C-alpha positions in Angstrom: 0.0 0.0 0.0 1.2 3.5 -0.8 2.2 5.7 2.2 -0.6 8.3 1.3 -3.2 5.6 1.3 -2.0 4.3 4.7 -2.1 7.9 6.0 -5.7 8.4 4.8 -6.7 5.0 6.1 -5.3 5.8 9.6 -6.8 9.4 9.6 -10.3 8.3 8.7 -11.4 7.2 12.2 -9.8 10.4 13.7 -11.7 12.6 11.3 -15.0 10.8 12.0 -14.5 11.1 15.7 -13.7 14.8 15.4 -16.8 15.3 13.2 -19.1 13.7 15.8 -17.6 15.6 18.7 -18.1 18.9 16.8 -21.8 18.4 16.3 -24.2 20.4 18.5 -25.9 18.5 21.3 -29.3 17.3 20.5 -32.2 19.8 21.1 -34.4 19.1 24.1 -37.4 17.0 23.3 -40.9 18.5 22.7 -42.1 17.5 26.2 -39.0 19.2 27.7 -39.6 22.4 25.7 -43.2 22.4 26.7 -42.2 22.0 30.3 -39.8 24.9 30.0 -42.6 27.2 28.7 -45.0 25.9 31.4 -42.4 26.7 34.0 -42.1 30.2 32.7 -45.9 30.6 33.0 -45.7 29.5 36.6 -42.9 32.0 37.3 -45.1 34.7 35.8 -48.0 33.9 38.1 -45.7 33.8 41.1 -44.4 37.2 40.2 -47.9 38.6 39.7 -49.0 37.3 43.0 -46.0 39.0 44.7 -47.2 42.3 43.1 -44.0 42.3 41.0 -45.0 43.6 37.6 -41.4 43.9 36.3 -40.7 40.3 37.2 -44.0 39.3 35.6 -42.9 41.0 32.4 -39.6 39.1 32.2 -41.5 36.4 30.3 -42.0 38.9 27.5 -39.4 39.6 24.9 -37.9 43.0 25.6 -38.4 44.3 22.1 -40.3 47.2 20.4 -42.0 44.5 18.3 -43.6 42.6 21.2 -47.3 43.0 20.9 -50.3 42.9 23.3 -53.8 42.6 21.9 -56.7 43.3 24.3 -59.2 46.0 23.9 -56.6 47.7 21.8 -53.3 46.7 20.2 -50.1 47.8 22.0 -46.7 47.4 20.6 -43.4 47.4 22.5 -42.2 46.0 25.7 -42.2 49.4 27.5 -45.7 50.1 26.3 -47.0 46.8 27.6 -45.2 47.3 30.9 -46.8 50.7 31.3 -50.2 49.2 30.5 -49.8 46.7 33.3 -48.6 49.4 35.8 -51.6 51.6 34.9 -54.3 48.9 35.0 -53.0 47.2 38.1 -51.5 50.0 40.2 -51.9 48.4 43.7 -51.6 44.9 45.1 -55.3 44.9 45.7 -56.0 45.6 42.0 -53.6 42.8 41.0 -55.2 40.2 43.3 -54.2 36.6 43.0 -53.7 35.2 39.5 -54.3 31.6 38.5 -54.0 30.0 35.0 -55.9 27.0 33.9 -56.4 24.8 30.8 -52.9 25.6 29.6 -52.0 24.0 26.3 -48.6 24.3 24.7 -48.2 23.5 21.0 -44.7 23.7 19.5 -44.8 24.8 15.9 -42.8 22.6 13.6 -39.6 23.9 12.0 -38.3 22.2 8.9 -34.8 23.3 9.6 -34.3 22.0 13.1 -35.8 22.3 16.6 -39.0 24.4 17.1 -38.4 28.1 17.7 -42.0 29.1 18.1 -44.8 27.8 20.3 -48.5 28.8 20.7 -49.9 28.6 24.2 -53.6 28.9 25.0 -55.4 29.0 28.4 -57.6 30.7 30.8 -56.8 33.3 33.5 -58.6 34.2 36.7 -57.9 37.1 39.1 -59.3 36.8 42.6 -59.3 40.4 43.8 -61.2 42.9 45.9 -60.7 46.1 43.9 -60.4 47.1 40.3 -58.4 49.9 38.7 -58.5 50.6 34.9 -58.5 46.8 34.2 -62.0 45.5 35.0 -61.8 41.9 33.8 -61.3 39.1 36.3 -61.6 36.1 34.0 -60.7 35.5 30.4 -58.8 33.5 27.8 -55.4 34.1 26.2 -53.3 33.0 23.3 -49.6 33.6 23.3 -46.9 33.2 20.7 -43.6 32.3 22.3 -40.2 32.5 20.6 -37.1 30.6 21.6 -34.1 33.1 21.4 -30.8 33.6 23.2 -32.6 34.4 26.5 -34.8 31.3 26.4 -38.6 31.2 25.7 -40.2 34.7 25.6 -43.7 35.9 24.7 -43.7 38.0 21.4 -47.5 38.2 21.0 -50.1 38.2 23.7 -53.8 38.2 22.9 -55.9 38.3 26.1 -59.6 38.8 26.2 
């Protein structure tokens, strides 16, 4: 056998091993991704129930494109934060938040792991006083995006 052929034959297993070790780790499974989103929703409720609107808002993508659809359409993280602060200006107006009937559906991505998810469910506020926000019960649909900071809400439709 020629020396070059022997060199290639000897190097092939090394190249294969290097190729395998350079590959990205497998993406978390669909149930794992769904659990991550549900965990974020629980953190959101916990923050709300502590009266901590800025912590509640950490589940939203801090972007001027983040959108909230309710009685009107509001665009931008800061605008949505201000809406929550105005509508729920005291702990009594915030009350106790619970979510129910939460369903997470990861949207397929033909190029790899899911980067978007749709979440639907119900909310209930148990509270004694109302500010600008009058609704105690409703439904929501959320579009979540998986980015460098994890899963974040990019579109919230609550009614």
